[in-house]
C-alpha positions as CSV (number, residue, x, y, z in Angstrom):
1,X,-43.5,-12.1,103.4
2,X,-46.4,-11.3,100.3
3,X,-47.1,-14.0,97.9
4,X,-45.9,-13.7,94.5
5,X,-48.0,-14.2,91.8
6,X,-46.7,-14.8,87.9
7,X,-49.0,-13.6,85.4
8,X,-48.5,-14.9,82.1
9,X,-50.6,-13.1,79.8
10,X,-50.1,-11.3,76.1
11,X,-52.5,-8.8,76.2
12,X,-51.1,-5.7,77.6
13,X,-54.1,-4.0,78.9
14,X,-55.3,-7.6,80.7
15,X,-52.2,-7.9,81.9
16,X,-51.4,-4.3,83.7
17,X,-55.4,-4.6,85.1
18,X,-54.3,-8.0,86.8
19,X,-51.3,-6.9,88.2
20,X,-52.8,-3.3,89.4
21,X,-55.9,-5.6,90.9
22,X,-53.4,-8.3,92.5
23,X,-51.2,-5.8,94.1
24,X,-54.6,-3.5,95.6
25,X,-55.3,-7.6,96.9
26,X,-51.8,-7.4,98.8
27,X,-50.3,-9.8,96.6
28,X,-46.9,-8.8,94.7
29,X,-47.3,-9.4,90.9
30,X,-44.7,-10.2,88.3
31,X,-45.7,-10.1,84.4
32,X,-45.0,-11.3,81.3
33,X,-46.1,-11.3,77.8
34,X,-45.3,-15.0,76.7
35,X,-44.4,-18.4,77.7
36,X,-40.7,-18.3,76.8
37,X,-40.5,-15.2,79.0
38,X,-42.3,-17.1,82.0
39,X,-40.3,-20.3,81.8
40,X,-36.8,-17.9,81.7
41,X,-38.4,-16.7,84.6
42,X,-39.1,-19.5,86.7
43,X,-35.9,-20.3,86.0
44,X,-34.5,-17.4,88.4
45,X,-37.6,-17.0,91.3
46,X,-40.5,-19.3,92.1
47,X,-43.6,-17.7,92.5
48,X,-46.5,-18.9,95.0
49,X,-49.2,-19.2,92.0
50,X,-49.2,-18.6,88.4
51,X,-52.1,-16.9,86.3
52,X,-52.4,-18.1,83.0
53,X,-53.4,-17.2,79.7
54,X,-54.7,-19.9,77.3
55,X,-53.9,-18.4,73.9
56,X,-50.4,-17.1,73.9
57,X,-48.0,-16.6,71.3
58,X,-45.3,-19.2,70.1
59,X,-45.8,-21.8,73.0
60,X,-49.4,-22.2,74.1
61,X,-50.8,-22.0,77.6
62,X,-51.6,-26.0,77.6
63,X,-47.8,-26.7,76.5
64,X,-46.4,-24.2,79.2
65,X,-48.3,-26.6,82.0
66,X,-47.1,-29.6,80.4
67,X,-43.4,-28.0,80.6
68,X,-44.2,-27.0,84.2
69,X,-45.9,-30.7,85.4
70,X,-42.3,-32.7,84.1
71,X,-40.3,-30.2,85.6
72,X,-39.7,-31.7,89.2
73,X,-38.7,-27.8,90.7
74,X,-42.3,-26.7,89.0
75,X,-44.3,-29.7,89.1
76,X,-46.0,-28.3,92.0
77,X,-46.6,-24.9,91.3
78,X,-50.5,-24.1,91.6
79,X,-52.1,-22.7,88.2
80,X,-55.1,-21.2,87.0
81,X,-55.6,-20.6,83.3
82,X,-57.4,-17.4,81.9
83,X,-59.3,-17.9,78.5
84,X,-61.7,-16.7,76.9
85,X,-62.5,-20.2,75.9
86,X,-65.9,-21.1,77.1
87,X,-66.7,-24.7,75.7
88,X,-66.8,-28.1,78.4
89,X,-64.2,-29.7,76.2
90,X,-61.8,-27.1,76.6
91,X,-62.5,-26.7,80.5
92,X,-61.4,-30.3,80.6
93,X,-58.2,-30.1,78.3
94,X,-57.2,-27.3,80.4
95,X,-57.6,-29.5,83.7
96,X,-56.6,-32.4,81.7
97,X,-52.9,-31.1,81.3
98,X,-52.7,-30.0,85.0
99,X,-54.4,-26.8,85.4
100,X,-55.6,-26.6,89.0
101,X,-58.5,-23.8,88.5
102,X,-59.9,-22.5,85.4
103,X,-61.6,-18.6,84.9
104,X,-63.5,-17.6,81.5
105,X,-62.5,-14.0,80.5
106,X,-64.7,-11.7,81.0
107,X,-63.8,-12.2,85.0
108,X,-64.7,-10.0,87.8
109,X,-61.2,-9.1,89.7
110,X,-62.9,-10.2,92.8
111,X,-64.1,-13.1,91.5
112,X,-60.5,-14.0,90.5
113,X,-58.8,-12.5,94.1
114,X,-61.3,-15.1,95.6
115,X,-60.1,-18.1,93.3
116,X,-56.5,-17.7,93.9
117,X,-57.0,-17.1,97.7
118,X,-59.1,-20.5,97.8
119,X,-56.2,-22.3,95.9
120,X,-53.6,-20.9,97.7
121,X,-55.5,-22.2,101.2
122,X,-55.9,-25.6,99.6
123,X,-52.2,-25.8,98.7
124,X,-50.8,-24.8,102.3
125,X,-53.2,-27.6,104.1
126,X,-50.8,-30.2,103.8
127,X,-48.1,-28.0,105.4
128,X,-49.9,-27.5,108.8
129,X,-50.2,-31.1,109.5
130,X,-46.6,-31.5,109.9
131,X,-44.2,-34.1,109.0
132,X,-47.1,-36.5,109.0
133,X,-47.0,-39.5,106.4
134,X,-49.5,-41.6,105.2
135,X,-48.9,-45.4,103.9
136,X,-51.3,-47.8,102.2
137,X,-50.3,-50.6,100.1
138,X,-46.6,-49.8,99.7
139,X,-47.8,-46.3,98.3
140,X,-46.4,-43.6,100.6
141,X,-47.5,-39.8,100.7
142,X,-45.1,-37.1,102.9
143,X,-47.4,-34.4,103.8
144,X,-44.3,-32.0,104.6
145,X,-42.3,-32.7,101.4
146,X,-45.5,-32.9,99.1
147,X,-44.2,-36.0,97.7
148,X,-45.7,-39.1,97.0
149,X,-43.7,-42.7,96.2
150,X,-43.7,-46.3,95.9
151,X,-40.3,-48.3,97.1
152,X,-38.2,-45.1,96.7
153,X,-39.8,-43.9,93.5
154,X,-41.4,-40.7,93.3
155,X,-44.7,-40.3,91.6
156,X,-44.8,-36.8,90.1
157,X,-48.5,-35.2,91.1
158,X,-49.7,-31.9,90.1
159,X,-51.1,-29.7,93.5
160,X,-54.9,-30.8,93.4
161,X,-54.1,-34.6,92.3
162,X,-52.0,-34.4,95.5
163,X,-54.7,-32.9,97.8
164,X,-57.3,-35.4,96.1
165,X,-54.7,-38.4,97.2
166,X,-54.4,-37.2,100.3
167,X,-58.0,-36.8,101.6
168,X,-58.2,-40.0,100.4
169,X,-55.8,-41.6,101.9
170,X,-56.8,-40.3,105.4
171,X,-60.3,-41.5,104.7
172,X,-59.7,-45.0,102.5
173,X,-62.8,-47.3,102.2
174,X,-65.4,-44.5,102.5
175,X,-67.6,-43.6,99.2
176,X,-67.8,-39.8,98.1
177,X,-70.1,-38.4,95.7
178,X,-68.3,-35.7,93.4
179,X,-70.1,-32.8,95.3
180,X,-68.5,-34.1,98.7
181,X,-65.5,-34.3,96.7
182,X,-65.4,-30.7,95.5
183,X,-66.5,-29.5,99.6
184,X,-63.7,-31.2,101.2
185,X,-60.9,-30.8,98.2
186,X,-61.4,-27.7,96.2
187,X,-63.7,-26.4,99.2
188,X,-67.2,-24.8,99.5
189,X,-66.5,-21.2,99.0
190,X,-66.0,-21.2,95.3
191,X,-68.2,-22.8,92.2
192,X,-66.0,-25.4,90.5
193,X,-68.1,-28.1,88.0
194,X,-68.2,-31.5,88.8
195,X,-66.8,-32.4,86.0
196,X,-63.8,-31.4,87.0
197,X,-63.6,-33.8,90.0
198,X,-63.2,-36.8,87.0
199,X,-61.0,-34.9,85.2
200,X,-58.4,-35.1,88.7
201,X,-59.4,-38.5,89.1
202,X,-58.1,-39.9,85.9
203,X,-55.4,-37.5,86.1
204,X,-54.6,-39.1,89.3
205,X,-55.2,-42.5,88.3
206,X,-52.7,-41.8,85.2
207,X,-50.1,-41.2,88.0
208,X,-50.6,-44.5,89.8
209,X,-50.5,-46.5,86.8
210,X,-47.1,-47.3,86.7
211,X,-47.1,-49.0,89.6
212,X,-50.2,-50.3,89.6
213,X,-51.9,-48.0,92.4
214,X,-54.7,-46.7,90.1
215,X,-56.3,-49.8,91.2
216,X,-57.0,-48.2,94.7
217,X,-58.9,-45.4,93.0
218,X,-62.5,-47.2,92.7
219,X,-65.5,-45.9,90.9
220,X,-68.6,-46.8,93.1
221,X,-71.5,-46.7,90.5
222,X,-74.3,-44.3,91.6
223,X,-72.4,-42.4,94.4
224,X,-69.0,-41.5,92.9
225,X,-65.5,-42.9,94.0
226,X,-63.9,-44.2,97.0
227,X,-59.4,-45.0,97.5
228,X,-59.2,-48.8,99.3
229,X,-57.9,-51.8,98.8
230,X,-59.3,-54.5,96.3
């Protein structure tokens, strides 16, 4: 079955270009012109990935992602933001609310296709590991169901935070540099800034904070991060 990409973009020329390029690359493309239509579309169908414009009429891309991450049915959908905003603080804002990747306009279709395939590949990795569960300090990560819980209480994580936690829990006690985490969690075939790691570490800690497990995500000065019991 072809991978379905939902494009949420108000510029008709960009929207048509994206769908043409995606279909040429073998994807199924569905498109809407604003966030309200996107949310209505999601109530009926489930895409494999969303390409989301930042500057949308009405509900903007940031609020759209917030609503995705707050809904159990959509919380783990991978999202790539498309935007003309190129400042680093804008990138951090987009990643902080739950975007998994960030591509500046103008972009080349081959680059975007590579980013899509890399993100889809990262998101599917956990499915290849069967029904394995990992537990540490009462924190349970179920790979098959893509769920994290403590004493039966579900912890909501975005796709990137889930992969980051999965990697940490597979290799506890070991310290990793930002570059090593990028290679292991994001993959070494796509360029992503090292600052991206810090943003997702903050999101992971915030998600784990209510149960006190944020303390397991430790900063190692001069190195990077590790996941370990105190």
